[in-house]
DSSP file (Angstrom, degrees, kcal/mol; ACC not computed):
  #  RESIDUE AA STRUCTURE BP1 BP2  ACC     N-H-->O    O-->H-N    N-H-->O    O-->H-N    TCO  KAPPA ALPHA  PHI   PSI    X-CA   Y-CA   Z-CA
    1    1 A M              0   0    0      0, 0.0   105,-0.2     0, 0.0   106,-0.2   0.000 360.0 360.0 360.0 141.8    0.0    0.0    0.0
    2    2 A I        -     0   0    0    103,-2.6     2,-0.2     1,-0.1   103,-0.1  -0.269 360.0-131.1 -59.0 145.5    1.2    3.5   -0.8
    3    3 A E    >   -     0   0    0      1,-0.1     3,-2.0     4,-0.0   131,-0.3  -0.650  26.1 -86.1-103.3 157.9    2.7    5.3    2.2
    4    4 A A  T 3  S+     0   0    0      1,-0.2   131,-0.2    -2,-0.2    -1,-0.1  -0.336 115.2  32.8 -57.1 137.8    2.1    8.7    3.6
    5    5 A G  T 3  S+     0   0    0    129,-3.6    -1,-0.2     1,-0.4     2,-0.1   0.064  92.6 114.1  99.1 -22.6    4.3   11.3    1.8
    6    6 A A    <   -     0   0    0     -3,-2.0   128,-3.2   128,-0.1     2,-0.5  -0.456  63.8-130.0 -78.9 154.3    4.2    9.5   -1.5
    7    7 A K  B     -A  133   0A   0    126,-0.3     2,-0.3    -2,-0.1   126,-0.2  -0.919  20.7-152.2-107.4 128.2    2.5   11.1   -4.5
    8    8 A A        -     0   0    0    124,-2.4     2,-0.9    -2,-0.5    97,-0.1  -0.663  17.8-120.6 -98.4 153.8    0.0    9.0   -6.5
    9    9 A D        +     0   0    0     95,-0.3   123,-0.1    -2,-0.3    -2,-0.0  -0.819  35.4 168.2 -94.2 102.5   -0.9    9.2  -10.1
   10   10 A F        +     0   0    0     -2,-0.9     2,-1.9     1,-0.1    18,-0.9  -0.013  29.7 129.5-102.8  27.9   -4.6    9.9  -10.2
   11   11 A D        +     0   0    0     16,-0.2     2,-0.3    15,-0.1    -1,-0.1  -0.524  44.0 102.4 -85.4  73.4   -4.7   10.8  -13.9
   12   12 A F        -     0   0    0     -2,-1.9    15,-3.2    13,-0.0     2,-0.4  -0.973  69.9-109.2-149.1 160.1   -7.5    8.5  -14.9
   13   13 A T  E     +B   26   0B   0     -2,-0.3     2,-0.3    13,-0.3    13,-0.2  -0.749  35.9 170.6 -97.8 137.9  -11.2    8.9  -15.6
   14   14 A V  E     -B   25   0B   0     11,-2.8    11,-2.8    -2,-0.4     2,-0.4  -0.882  32.8-117.4-133.0 166.7  -14.0    7.6  -13.3
   15   15 A K  E     -BC  24  95B   0     80,-1.1    80,-3.1    -2,-0.3     2,-0.3  -0.906  38.4-178.5-103.8 139.5  -17.7    7.9  -13.1
   16   16 A A  E     -BC  23  94B   0      7,-3.0     7,-2.6    -2,-0.4     2,-0.5  -0.952  22.4-144.7-139.2 155.5  -19.0    9.6  -10.0
   17   17 A V  E     +BC  22  93B   0     76,-2.7    76,-2.4    -2,-0.3     2,-0.4  -0.988  23.8 164.9-121.8 127.1  -22.3   10.5   -8.4
   18   18 A H  E >  S-B   21   0B   0      3,-2.3     3,-2.1    -2,-0.5    74,-0.1  -0.982  71.8  -6.8-142.6 131.8  -22.7   13.7   -6.3
   19   19 A N  T 3  S-     0   0    0     -2,-0.4     3,-0.1     1,-0.3    -1,-0.1   0.853 129.6 -57.0  52.5  37.7  -26.0   15.3   -5.3
   20   20 A G  T 3  S+     0   0    0      1,-0.2     2,-0.4    60,-0.1    -1,-0.3   0.429 113.1 118.5  79.5  -1.7  -27.9   12.8   -7.4
   21   21 A E  E <   -B   18   0B   0     -3,-2.1    -3,-2.3    60,-0.0     2,-0.4  -0.832  54.0-145.4-103.5 135.6  -26.0   13.7  -10.6
   22   22 A E  E     +B   17   0B   0     -2,-0.4     2,-0.3    -5,-0.2    -5,-0.2  -0.800  25.6 167.2 -97.3 137.3  -23.8   11.3  -12.5
   23   23 A K  E     -B   16   0B   0     -7,-2.6    -7,-3.0    -2,-0.4     2,-0.5  -0.995  34.7-131.3-147.2 153.7  -20.7   12.6  -14.3
   24   24 A E  E     +B   15   0B   0     -2,-0.3     2,-0.3    -9,-0.2    -9,-0.2  -0.912  44.2 161.2-100.9 129.8  -17.5   11.2  -15.9
   25   25 A I  E     -B   14   0B   0    -11,-2.8   -11,-2.8    -2,-0.5     2,-0.3  -0.988  47.0-100.6-151.6 151.2  -14.5   13.1  -14.6
   26   26 A N  E >>  -B   13   0B   0     -2,-0.3     3,-1.5   -13,-0.2     4,-0.6  -0.619  37.2-129.4 -71.4 132.8  -10.7   12.9  -14.2
   27   27 A F  G >4 S+     0   0    0    -15,-3.2     3,-1.7    -2,-0.3     4,-0.5   0.858 105.8  63.7 -56.5 -37.1  -10.0   11.7  -10.7
   28   28 A N  G >4 S+     0   0    0    -18,-0.9     3,-1.5   -16,-0.3    -1,-0.3   0.847  94.8  61.1 -54.7 -34.5   -7.6   14.6  -10.2
   29   29 A E  G <4 S+     0   0    0     -3,-1.5    -1,-0.3     1,-0.3     3,-0.3   0.725  95.2  61.3 -67.9 -20.5  -10.5   17.1  -10.6
   30   30 A L  G << S+     0   0    0     -3,-1.7     2,-0.8    -4,-0.6     3,-0.3   0.627  88.5  75.5 -77.4 -13.0  -12.2   15.6   -7.6
   31   31 A L    <   +     0   0    0     -3,-1.5    -1,-0.2    -4,-0.5   101,-0.1  -0.361  50.9 136.7 -95.3  53.7   -9.2   16.6   -5.5
   32   32 A D  S    S+     0   0    0     -2,-0.8    -1,-0.2    -3,-0.3    98,-0.1   0.579  80.6   4.5 -80.1  -8.2  -10.2   20.3   -5.4
   33   33 A K  S    S-     0   0    0     -3,-0.3    35,-0.2    95,-0.1    95,-0.1  -0.930 115.1 -51.9-155.8 170.4   -9.3   20.4   -1.6
   34   34 A P        -     0   0    0      0, 0.0    34,-2.6     0, 0.0     2,-0.4  -0.216  67.8-159.9 -50.5 136.5   -7.8   17.8    0.8
   35   35 A T  E     -dE  68 128B   0     93,-3.0    93,-3.2    32,-0.2     2,-0.6  -0.954  21.4-146.5-131.6 138.9  -10.0   14.7    0.3
   36   36 A I  E     -dE  69 127B   0     32,-2.8    34,-1.9    -2,-0.4     2,-0.6  -0.919  18.4-164.2-101.5 123.8  -10.7   11.6    2.3
   37   37 A V  E     -dE  70 126B   0     89,-2.9    89,-2.3    -2,-0.6     2,-0.5  -0.946   1.0-164.8-112.8 119.0  -11.3    8.6    0.1
   38   38 A S  E     -dE  71 125B   0     32,-2.8    34,-2.5    -2,-0.6     2,-0.5  -0.907   8.6-152.0-104.6 123.1  -13.0    5.6    1.8
   39   39 A V  E     +d   72   0B   0     85,-3.2    85,-0.4    -2,-0.5     2,-0.3  -0.835  22.6 165.5-100.0 126.0  -12.7    2.3   -0.2
   40   40 A Y        -     0   0    0     32,-2.4    34,-0.2    -2,-0.5     3,-0.1  -0.884  35.4-127.3-134.9 168.1  -15.4   -0.3    0.3
   41   41 A M  S    S-     0   0    0     -2,-0.3    33,-0.9     1,-0.3     2,-0.3   0.944  74.1  -7.8 -85.5 -50.1  -16.5   -3.4   -1.6
   42   42 A K    >   -     0   0    0     31,-0.1     3,-0.6    32,-0.1    -1,-0.3  -0.990  61.8-109.8-158.5 137.0  -20.2   -3.2   -2.4
   43   43 A N  T 3  S+     0   0    0     -2,-0.3     3,-0.1     1,-0.2     6,-0.1  -0.296  98.8  24.7 -60.2 150.0  -23.3   -1.2   -1.7
   44   44 A N  T 3  S+     0   0    0      1,-0.2     2,-0.4     2,-0.1    -1,-0.2   0.834  88.4 121.9  62.2  38.1  -26.0   -2.8    0.4
   45   45 A T  S <> S-     0   0    0     -3,-0.6     4,-3.0     1,-0.1     5,-0.2  -0.968  70.1-115.5-125.4 148.2  -23.8   -5.2    2.4
   46   46 A S  H  > S+     0   0    0     -2,-0.4     4,-2.2     1,-0.2     5,-0.2   0.874 109.3  39.6 -55.8 -52.6  -23.6   -5.1    6.1
   47   47 A G  H  > S+     0   0    0      1,-0.2     4,-2.2     2,-0.2    -1,-0.2   0.909 118.8  47.4 -65.3 -41.7  -20.0   -4.0    6.7
   48   48 A C  H  > S+     0   0    0      2,-0.2     4,-2.6     1,-0.2     5,-0.3   0.871 109.7  53.8 -68.1 -36.8  -19.9   -1.6    3.9
   49   49 A D  H  X S+     0   0    0     -4,-3.0     4,-2.6     2,-0.2     5,-0.3   0.927 110.0  47.4 -62.5 -44.3  -23.3   -0.1    4.9
   50   50 A R  H  X S+     0   0    0     -4,-2.2     4,-2.2    -5,-0.2    -2,-0.2   0.928 112.6  50.8 -60.4 -44.6  -21.8    0.6    8.5
   51   51 A Q  H  X S+     0   0    0     -4,-2.2     4,-1.4     1,-0.2    -2,-0.2   0.937 117.2  36.4 -60.4 -51.2  -18.7    2.1    7.0
   52   52 A T  H  X S+     0   0    0     -4,-2.6     4,-2.5     2,-0.2    -1,-0.2   0.862 115.8  53.4 -75.2 -35.4  -20.4    4.5    4.6
   53   53 A K  H  X S+     0   0    0     -4,-2.6     4,-2.5    -5,-0.3    -1,-0.2   0.892 106.0  54.4 -66.0 -38.9  -23.3    5.4    7.0
   54   54 A D  H  X S+     0   0    0     -4,-2.2     4,-1.0    -5,-0.3    -1,-0.2   0.911 111.1  45.5 -60.6 -42.5  -20.8    6.2    9.8
   55   55 A L  H >< S+     0   0    0     -4,-1.4     3,-0.5    -5,-0.2     4,-0.4   0.915 111.1  52.6 -65.7 -42.7  -19.1    8.7    7.4
   56   56 A A  H >< S+     0   0    0     -4,-2.5     3,-0.9     1,-0.2     4,-0.3   0.896 106.9  53.2 -60.4 -40.2  -22.5   10.1    6.3
   57   57 A D  H 3< S+     0   0    0     -4,-2.5    -1,-0.2     1,-0.2    -2,-0.2   0.778 119.3  34.5 -65.9 -26.1  -23.5   10.7    9.9
   58   58 A E  T XX S+     0   0    0     -4,-1.0     4,-1.2    -3,-0.5     3,-1.1   0.229  81.5 113.4-112.1  12.0  -20.3   12.7   10.5
   59   59 A S  H <> S+     0   0    0     -3,-0.9     4,-2.2    -4,-0.4     5,-0.2   0.822  71.7  60.7 -59.1 -32.8  -19.8   14.3    7.1
   60   60 A S  H 3> S+     0   0    0     -4,-0.3     4,-2.5     1,-0.2    -1,-0.3   0.855  99.9  56.4 -64.4 -33.0  -20.4   17.8    8.5
   61   61 A W  H <> S+     0   0    0     -3,-1.1     4,-1.4     2,-0.2    -1,-0.2   0.934 109.1  45.6 -62.7 -45.5  -17.4   17.4   10.8
   62   62 A F  H  <>S+     0   0    0     -4,-1.2     5,-2.6     1,-0.2    -2,-0.2   0.903 113.0  49.7 -66.8 -41.0  -15.1   16.7    7.9
   63   63 A K  H ><5S+     0   0    0     -4,-2.2     3,-1.9     1,-0.2    -1,-0.2   0.921 108.2  54.0 -61.5 -43.9  -16.5   19.6    5.8
   64   64 A K  H 3<5S+     0   0    0     -4,-2.5    -1,-0.2     1,-0.3    -2,-0.2   0.821 107.9  50.9 -60.1 -31.5  -16.0   21.9    8.8
   65   65 A H  T 3<5S-     0   0    0     -4,-1.4    -1,-0.3    -5,-0.2    -2,-0.2   0.296 125.7-100.1 -92.6   9.3  -12.4   20.9    9.0
   66   66 A G  T < 5S+     0   0    0     -3,-1.9     2,-0.4     1,-0.3    -3,-0.2   0.692  78.4 128.0  88.8  20.3  -11.8   21.6    5.2
   67   67 A Y      < -     0   0    0     -5,-2.6     2,-0.3    -6,-0.1    -1,-0.3  -0.889  50.5-139.7-114.8 140.4  -12.0   18.1    3.8
   68   68 A N  E     -d   35   0B   0    -34,-2.6   -32,-2.8    -2,-0.4     2,-0.4  -0.664  22.0-142.3 -80.2 149.1  -14.0   16.6    0.9
   69   69 A L  E     +d   36   0B   0     -2,-0.3    23,-1.1   -34,-0.2     2,-0.3  -0.923  24.7 169.5-111.9 144.0  -15.4   13.1    1.6
   70   70 A M  E     -df  37  92B   0    -34,-1.9   -32,-2.8    -2,-0.4     2,-0.4  -0.985  16.6-160.8-150.8 141.4  -15.6   10.5   -1.1
   71   71 A A  E     -df  38  93B   0     21,-2.3    23,-2.9    -2,-0.3     2,-0.4  -0.963  11.9-162.2-124.1 147.6  -16.3    6.8   -1.1
   72   72 A I  E     +df  39  94B   0    -34,-2.5   -32,-2.4    -2,-0.4     2,-0.3  -0.988  19.6 145.9-136.4 134.5  -15.4    4.4   -3.9
   73   73 A S  E     - f   0  95B   0     21,-2.1    23,-3.0    -2,-0.4   -32,-0.1  -0.893  57.5 -98.4-150.2-180.0  -16.5    0.9   -4.9
   74   74 A K  S    S+     0   0    0    -33,-0.9    21,-0.1    -2,-0.3   -32,-0.1   0.507  81.3 119.1 -83.9  -3.5  -17.0   -1.1   -8.0
   75   75 A D        -     0   0    0     19,-0.2    -2,-0.2   -34,-0.2    21,-0.1  -0.178  69.5-105.1 -62.7 155.2  -20.8   -0.4   -8.0
   76   76 A T     >  -     0   0    0     19,-0.1     4,-2.4     1,-0.1     5,-0.1  -0.296  26.9-111.1 -73.6 163.3  -22.4    1.4  -10.9
   77   77 A C  H  > S+     0   0    0      2,-0.2     4,-2.6     1,-0.2     5,-0.2   0.853 119.4  57.9 -64.5 -34.1  -23.5    5.0  -10.7
   78   78 A G  H  > S+     0   0    0      2,-0.2     4,-1.7     1,-0.2    -1,-0.2   0.930 108.7  44.9 -60.4 -44.8  -27.1    3.8  -10.9
   79   79 A S  H  > S+     0   0    0      1,-0.2     4,-2.6     2,-0.2    -2,-0.2   0.902 111.7  53.7 -63.8 -41.7  -26.5    1.7   -7.8
   80   80 A H  H  X S+     0   0    0     -4,-2.4     4,-3.0     2,-0.2     5,-0.2   0.888 105.0  54.2 -61.5 -39.8  -24.7    4.6   -6.1
   81   81 A K  H  X S+     0   0    0     -4,-2.6     4,-1.7     1,-0.2    -1,-0.2   0.946 113.1  41.7 -60.0 -48.3  -27.6    7.0   -6.7
   82   82 A R  H  X S+     0   0    0     -4,-1.7     4,-2.4     1,-0.2    -2,-0.2   0.899 115.6  51.0 -64.7 -40.7  -30.1    4.6   -5.0
   83   83 A Y  H  X S+     0   0    0     -4,-2.6     4,-2.8     2,-0.2     6,-0.2   0.905 107.4  52.0 -65.3 -43.5  -27.6    3.9   -2.2
   84   84 A A  H  X>S+     0   0    0     -4,-3.0     5,-2.1     1,-0.2     4,-1.2   0.910 112.3  46.4 -60.5 -42.4  -26.9    7.5   -1.5
   85   85 A K  H  <5S+     0   0    0     -4,-1.7     3,-0.3    -5,-0.2    -2,-0.2   0.934 114.7  46.7 -65.5 -45.7  -30.6    8.2   -1.1
   86   86 A K  H  <5S+     0   0    0     -4,-2.4    -2,-0.2     1,-0.2    -1,-0.2   0.885 120.4  37.6 -63.6 -41.2  -31.1    5.2    1.1
   87   87 A Q  H  <5S-     0   0    0     -4,-2.8    -1,-0.2    -5,-0.2    -2,-0.2   0.504 107.3-117.8 -93.0  -5.7  -28.1    5.9    3.4
   88   88 A G  T  <5 +     0   0    0     -4,-1.2     2,-0.5    -3,-0.3    -3,-0.2   0.874  50.9 171.3  71.1  36.4  -28.4    9.7    3.5
   89   89 A I      < +     0   0    0     -5,-2.1    -1,-0.2    -6,-0.2   -70,-0.1  -0.701  18.7 177.8 -86.7 124.8  -25.0   10.1    1.8
   90   90 A D        +     0   0    0     -2,-0.5     2,-0.2   -34,-0.1    -1,-0.1   0.142  55.6  79.5-112.6  18.3  -24.2   13.7    0.9
   91   91 A F  S    S-     0   0    0      1,-0.1   -21,-0.2   -23,-0.1   -72,-0.2  -0.722  91.5 -72.2-120.0 173.4  -20.7   13.2   -0.5
   92   92 A T  E     - f   0  70B   0    -23,-1.1   -21,-2.3    -2,-0.2     2,-0.5  -0.399  37.1-160.4 -70.1 133.8  -19.3   11.9   -3.7
   93   93 A L  E     -Cf  17  71B   0    -76,-2.4   -76,-2.7   -23,-0.2     2,-0.4  -0.977  11.6-154.1-112.9 126.2  -19.6    8.2   -4.5
   94   94 A V  E     -Cf  16  72B   0    -23,-2.9   -21,-2.1    -2,-0.5     2,-0.6  -0.837   7.7-143.7-106.4 136.0  -17.2    6.9   -7.2
   95   95 A S  E     +Cf  15  73B   0    -80,-3.1   -80,-1.1    -2,-0.4   -21,-0.2  -0.874  27.8 164.4 -95.9 119.9  -17.7    3.9   -9.5
   96   96 A D    >   +     0   0    0    -23,-3.0     3,-1.5    -2,-0.6     6,-0.1  -0.526   8.6 157.9-137.3  68.4  -14.4    2.1  -10.1
   97   97 A P  T 3  S+     0   0    0      0, 0.0   -23,-0.1     0, 0.0    -1,-0.1   0.702  78.6  54.5 -67.8 -17.8  -15.1   -1.3  -11.5
   98   98 A D  T 3  S-     0   0    0     -3,-0.1   -24,-0.1     0, 0.0    -2,-0.0   0.376 107.1-124.6 -96.8   3.7  -11.6   -1.5  -13.0
   99   99 A Y    <>  +     0   0    0     -3,-1.5     4,-2.2     1,-0.1     5,-0.2   0.816  56.1 151.7  60.4  34.4   -9.9   -0.7   -9.7
  100  100 A K  H  > S+     0   0    0      2,-0.2     4,-2.2     1,-0.2     5,-0.1   0.901  72.4  48.6 -62.4 -41.4   -8.0    2.3  -11.1
  101  101 A F  H  > S+     0   0    0      2,-0.2     4,-1.6     1,-0.2    -1,-0.2   0.933 110.8  50.2 -64.9 -44.7   -7.8    3.9   -7.7
  102  102 A A  H  4>S+     0   0    0      1,-0.2     5,-2.7     2,-0.2     6,-0.4   0.872 110.7  50.0 -62.3 -37.1   -6.6    0.8   -6.0
  103  103 A E  H ><5S+     0   0    0     -4,-2.2     3,-1.0     1,-0.2    -1,-0.2   0.918 109.3  51.2 -65.5 -42.4   -3.9    0.4   -8.6
  104  104 A A  H 3<5S+     0   0    0     -4,-2.2   -95,-0.3     1,-0.2    -2,-0.2   0.786 117.7  38.9 -65.9 -26.6   -2.8    4.0   -8.1
  105  105 A T  T 3<5S-     0   0    0     -4,-1.6  -103,-2.6    -5,-0.1    -1,-0.2   0.271 106.9-123.6-107.1   9.9   -2.6    3.5   -4.3
  106  106 A D  T < 5 +     0   0    0     -3,-1.0    -3,-0.2    -4,-0.3    -4,-0.1   0.903  69.7 132.7  49.9  48.2   -1.1    0.0   -4.5
  107  107 A S      < +     0   0    0     -5,-2.7    15,-2.7  -106,-0.2     2,-0.5   0.016  19.4 122.9-121.6  28.0   -4.0   -1.3   -2.4
  108  108 A I  E     +H  121   0C   0     -6,-0.4     2,-0.3    13,-0.2    11,-0.0  -0.793  39.2 180.0 -88.0 130.6   -5.1   -4.4   -4.3
  109  109 A V  E     -H  120   0C   0     11,-3.1    11,-2.3    -2,-0.5     2,-0.4  -0.841  32.3-101.4-127.7 162.7   -4.9   -7.5   -2.1
  110  110 A E  E     -H  119   0C   0     -2,-0.3     2,-0.3     9,-0.2     9,-0.2  -0.703  43.9-177.0 -83.9 136.6   -5.7  -11.2   -2.4
  111  111 A K  E     -H  118   0C   0      7,-3.5     7,-2.3    -2,-0.4     2,-0.4  -0.876  17.1-145.7-130.5 162.7   -9.0  -12.2   -0.9
  112  112 A K  E     +H  117   0C   0     -2,-0.3     2,-0.3     5,-0.2     5,-0.2  -0.995  17.9 169.9-130.0 137.2  -10.9  -15.5   -0.4
  113  113 A M  E >  S-H  116   0C   0      3,-2.4     3,-2.2    -2,-0.4    -2,-0.0  -0.939  74.3 -13.2-146.8 125.7  -14.6  -16.0   -0.5
  114  114 A F  T 3  S-     0   0    0     -2,-0.3     3,-0.1     1,-0.3    -1,-0.0   0.860 129.5 -53.0  53.3  39.0  -16.4  -19.4   -0.5
  115  115 A G  T 3  S+     0   0    0      1,-0.3     2,-0.4     0, 0.0    -1,-0.3   0.376 113.5 119.2  81.4  -4.8  -13.1  -21.1   -1.2
  116  116 A N  E <   -H  113   0C   0     -3,-2.2    -3,-2.4     2,-0.0     2,-0.4  -0.781  53.0-146.7 -96.7 137.3  -12.3  -18.9   -4.2
  117  117 A E  E     +H  112   0C   0     -2,-0.4     2,-0.3    -5,-0.2    -5,-0.2  -0.823  29.6 151.6-100.8 142.0   -9.3  -16.6   -4.4
  118  118 A Y  E     -H  111   0C   0     -7,-2.3    -7,-3.5    -2,-0.4     2,-0.4  -0.970  40.3-110.1-157.8 166.6   -9.4  -13.3   -6.2
  119  119 A E  E     +H  110   0C   0     -2,-0.3    -9,-0.2    -9,-0.2   -11,-0.1  -0.875  43.9 147.1-107.2 140.0   -7.8   -9.9   -6.1
  120  120 A A  E     -H  109   0C   0    -11,-2.3   -11,-3.1    -2,-0.4   -79,-0.0  -0.967  51.7 -72.1-159.2 165.9   -9.7   -6.7   -5.1
  121  121 A P  E     -H  108   0C   0      0, 0.0   -13,-0.2     0, 0.0     2,-0.2  -0.342  52.1-114.5 -63.2 145.7   -9.1   -3.4   -3.4
  122  122 A S        -     0   0    0    -15,-2.7     2,-1.1     1,-0.1   -83,-0.1  -0.507  30.6-103.7 -76.2 151.5   -8.5   -3.5    0.4
  123  123 A R  S    S+     0   0    0     -2,-0.2    18,-1.5    18,-0.1     2,-0.3  -0.678  76.6 130.0 -74.2 103.0  -11.1   -2.0    2.7
  124  124 A S        -     0   0    0     -2,-1.1   -85,-3.2   -85,-0.4     2,-0.3  -0.830  48.1-135.0-148.2 177.3   -9.0    1.1    3.4
  125  125 A A  E     -EG  38 138B   0     13,-2.0    13,-2.6    -2,-0.3     2,-0.4  -0.992  11.8-162.1-146.8 152.6   -9.0    4.9    3.5
  126  126 A F  E     -EG  37 137B   0    -89,-2.3   -89,-2.9    -2,-0.3     2,-0.6  -0.990  15.0-148.2-137.1 139.7   -6.7    7.7    2.3
  127  127 A V  E     -EG  36 136B   0      9,-2.9     8,-3.2    -2,-0.4     9,-1.3  -0.962  30.8-172.8-105.1 121.0   -6.3   11.3    3.1
  128  128 A I  E     -EG  35 134B   0    -93,-3.2   -93,-3.0    -2,-0.6     6,-0.2  -0.948  16.8-138.5-124.8 132.3   -5.1   13.0   -0.1
  129  129 A D    >   -     0   0    0      4,-2.9     3,-2.0    -2,-0.4   -96,-0.1  -0.320  38.7 -96.3 -80.2 170.0   -3.9   16.5   -0.8
  130  130 A T  T 3  S+     0   0    0      1,-0.3   -99,-0.1     2,-0.1    -1,-0.1   0.717 123.5  53.5 -62.6 -23.0   -4.9   18.5   -3.9
  131  131 A D  T 3  S-     0   0    0      2,-0.1    -1,-0.3   -99,-0.0     3,-0.1   0.342 124.0 -98.7 -95.0   7.1   -1.6   17.5   -5.7
  132  132 A G  S <  S+     0   0    0     -3,-2.0  -124,-2.4     1,-0.3     2,-0.3   0.473  73.9 146.8  91.5   2.3   -2.1   13.8   -5.1
  133  133 A T  B     -A    7   0A   0   -126,-0.2    -4,-2.9     1,-0.1     2,-0.6  -0.568  50.8-125.9 -73.8 132.5    0.2   13.5   -2.1
  134  134 A I  E     -G  128   0B   0   -128,-3.2  -129,-3.6    -2,-0.3    -6,-0.2  -0.698  27.5-178.8 -79.8 118.0   -1.0   10.9    0.4
  135  135 A L  E     -     0   0B   0     -8,-3.2     2,-0.3    -2,-0.6    -7,-0.2   0.760  64.4 -21.4 -89.0 -28.1   -1.2   12.6    3.7
  136  136 A G  E     -G  127   0B   0     -9,-1.3    -9,-2.9  -133,-0.1    -1,-0.3  -0.967  58.1-147.3-173.3 161.7   -2.3    9.5    5.7
  137  137 A T  E     -G  126   0B   0     -2,-0.3     2,-0.5   -11,-0.2   -11,-0.2  -0.960  13.0-150.4-138.3 155.4   -3.8    6.1    5.4
  138  138 A V  E     -G  125   0B   0    -13,-2.6   -13,-2.0    -2,-0.3     3,-0.2  -0.968  17.2-172.1-119.9 109.8   -6.0    3.7    7.3
  139  139 A E  S    S+     0   0    0     -2,-0.5     2,-0.4     1,-0.3    -1,-0.1   0.826  76.5  29.9 -77.1 -31.0   -4.9    0.3    6.1
  140  140 A K  S    S-     0   0    0    -18,-0.1    -1,-0.3   -16,-0.1   -16,-0.2  -0.910  85.1-141.6-131.8 104.9   -7.7   -1.7    7.8
  141  141 A V        -     0   0    0    -18,-1.5     2,-0.9    -2,-0.4     5,-0.1  -0.392   4.9-140.5 -69.2 136.3  -11.0    0.1    8.2
  142  142 A N    >   -     0   0    0      1,-0.1     3,-1.2     3,-0.1     7,-0.2  -0.870  15.6-161.6 -90.9 103.1  -13.0   -0.3   11.4
  143  143 A T  T 3  S+     0   0    0     -2,-0.9     3,-0.5     1,-0.3   -89,-0.2   0.764  85.3  54.9 -63.5 -25.0  -16.5   -0.4    9.9
  144  144 A K  T 3  S+     0   0    0      1,-0.2    -1,-0.3     2,-0.1     3,-0.1   0.702 125.4  20.0 -82.4 -19.1  -18.1    0.3   13.3
  145  145 A D  S <> S+     0   0    0     -3,-1.2     4,-2.2     1,-0.1    -1,-0.2  -0.212  76.1 137.7-142.5  47.0  -16.1    3.5   13.9
  146  146 A H  H  > S+     0   0    0     -3,-0.5     4,-2.0     1,-0.2     5,-0.2   0.918  76.6  49.2 -63.7 -44.5  -14.8    4.6   10.5
  147  147 A A  H  > S+     0   0    0      1,-0.2     4,-2.5     2,-0.2    -1,-0.2   0.910 110.3  52.7 -61.8 -41.1  -15.5    8.3   11.1
  148  148 A G  H  > S+     0   0    0      1,-0.2     4,-2.2     2,-0.2    -2,-0.2   0.917 109.2  47.2 -61.5 -44.9  -13.8    8.1   14.5
  149  149 A E  H  X S+     0   0    0     -4,-2.2     4,-1.8     1,-0.2    -1,-0.2   0.862 113.8  48.7 -67.5 -33.3  -10.6    6.6   13.1
  150  150 A L  H  X S+     0   0    0     -4,-2.0     4,-2.8     2,-0.2    -2,-0.2   0.860 107.9  54.0 -73.8 -34.8  -10.6    9.2   10.3
  151  151 A K  H  X S+     0   0    0     -4,-2.5     4,-2.8     2,-0.2     5,-0.2   0.932 108.9  49.8 -61.0 -44.8  -11.1   12.1   12.7
  152  152 A E  H  X S+     0   0    0     -4,-2.2     4,-2.0     2,-0.2    -2,-0.2   0.920 111.4  48.7 -58.7 -44.3   -8.1   10.9   14.7
  153  153 A L  H  X S+     0   0    0     -4,-1.8     4,-0.8     2,-0.2    -2,-0.2   0.932 111.9  48.2 -62.7 -46.4   -6.1   10.7   11.5
  154  154 A V  H >< S+     0   0    0     -4,-2.8     3,-1.0     1,-0.2     4,-0.4   0.921 111.4  50.5 -60.4 -44.8   -7.1   14.2   10.4
  155  155 A E  H >< S+     0   0    0     -4,-2.8     3,-1.1     1,-0.3    -1,-0.2   0.866 106.3  55.9 -61.8 -36.0   -6.3   15.6   13.9
  156  156 A S  H 3< S+     0   0    0     -4,-2.0    -1,-0.3     1,-0.2    -2,-0.2   0.681  99.6  61.9 -71.1 -16.3   -2.9   14.0   13.8
  157  157 A L  T <<        0   0    0     -3,-1.0    -1,-0.2    -4,-0.8    -2,-0.2   0.571 360.0 360.0 -85.7  -9.3   -2.1   15.8   10.6
  158  158 A K    <         0   0    0     -3,-1.1    -1,-0.2    -4,-0.4    -2,-0.1   0.498 360.0 360.0 -71.0 360.0   -2.4   19.2   12.1
């Protein structure tokens, strides 16, 4: 996984949903201020729901402290639109079925499910500056207190 202080290459296009609107955009353009990116696997699954709902409940704290919030998964923008409405999410949800973000942050890991092995992004989070510099990471997200662990990380960066 990419380390704090390293600069990642986010020069790739993604589809994103914000305020119910879908757009195709260069990922760098989403970094218009320091941004927290939370990586999760799939909408409407228990752990991922806890992770994103916890962030949604605390999104005003991050905004007040000058950070954009963003969550990213392989789900489609159509799924993200429904999910944002259902979960009360007021931040950007990015669709990344090709794992471009995970490749840029060297966060693809081997996983097992039902005896099958596969590669996928790790459940992780990144604090990223406007120039793509990684300010901090959470390598293993605590789905029950994701906002809390990110608040601690943000406070430690001051």
